[in-house]
N, C-alpha and C positions, 0 to 999 in steps of 0.2 A: 351667368357667372351673380350669383345670387347676395342681395346687399344687409346687411344686419338692420333696426328700425333708428340704430342708433349713429349708424354713419349717413342716416340726410340731413336734411337741411328739416327743421321746423320751419308748421310753415306760417305757424302763426309770432318766434321770432325773428325783428324785424332784421334789415338785409345792412348789414353795414359799407352803404358803396365805397366812403372816402375811403375813408384804411383799408378796401377791397382791391380800391385803383390802385389806390398807392402800391402797394402788396403786387398786384401784379402788375403795374408800371416796371418797378425792382427786379422783380422777377425775368423778366422780360429783357433787357437790355443786359442784365445777371449769363443768363443764358448765351444773349446773342456773345457779349462780348468771351463767354469761354469757345463758342460755335470759331470766330478770331482766333483767339487764341493757339484753341487747335493747329488748325489750319496753321500759321505763324510757324508755329515750331516744326509739324512731319512736314511742313511745302519744301526747308529749311532739304530737305532730302528731293523732294520729287513735289514740283510743283500738281499734280494730275493724285501724288497717292497725298495731299495735304486734301484736297477732295473728299475721297473717299476716307480719311480717316473723316471726319466730322458728319460722314452720312451715316458709317459703322455708328457711332455715338450718338448724331441724332435717333437711327434704328433704334439699340438703347433706352433709349431717354421715356422720346418719344410714347410707345408702352406702357409707363409706369405713369407718366405723366396722364395718360387719358384715364388711367383709370381709378389715380386719386383725386381727379376733377367734379369728383361726385360726392363728396365725403367732406365736413361741412366743413369743419380748420384748414387746409389741403385745397379746396377748389380755391382761390384767388394766387396759389403763388402755382397751380399748376399752370391752370389757365396763358399766369405772365411764365410759364415755362413752353411750350404747348406755340405758340408766340412768338417766343422766343426763338426757336428753333427755325418755324420757316417764316424769321427772317436770317438768321442766320446759313442759312447755305444757301441763299440766291446769292448776298450777297460773295460767299467760298468760290461760290459758281464764279462772281462777276472782281473774285481778287485773283482769283490762279486765267480764269478771259485775258486782262487786264496782263498777266505779265507778274503780277505784285508775290515778293515771298521767296 
């Protein structure tokens, strides 16, 4: 996939680490909570169906977040979303294994 020059970060511009890490952290927490929320709602029907729903949601969000990581404005929330998905899936599998749902 080709990217336009304006999509890539300017190498001369300083990286906003403080705000970026804060935004990525908030995005990771939000995405993890959404994953657990999807599991909780769907697992009321059947626990394995809840895990399957989380995998479908993560399968839909992950490619978009992976593409957004190259854009200057969206790189921080996209990395947070990727981390949140990577945390949310094992948590929902643990909840299913524990019989919570």
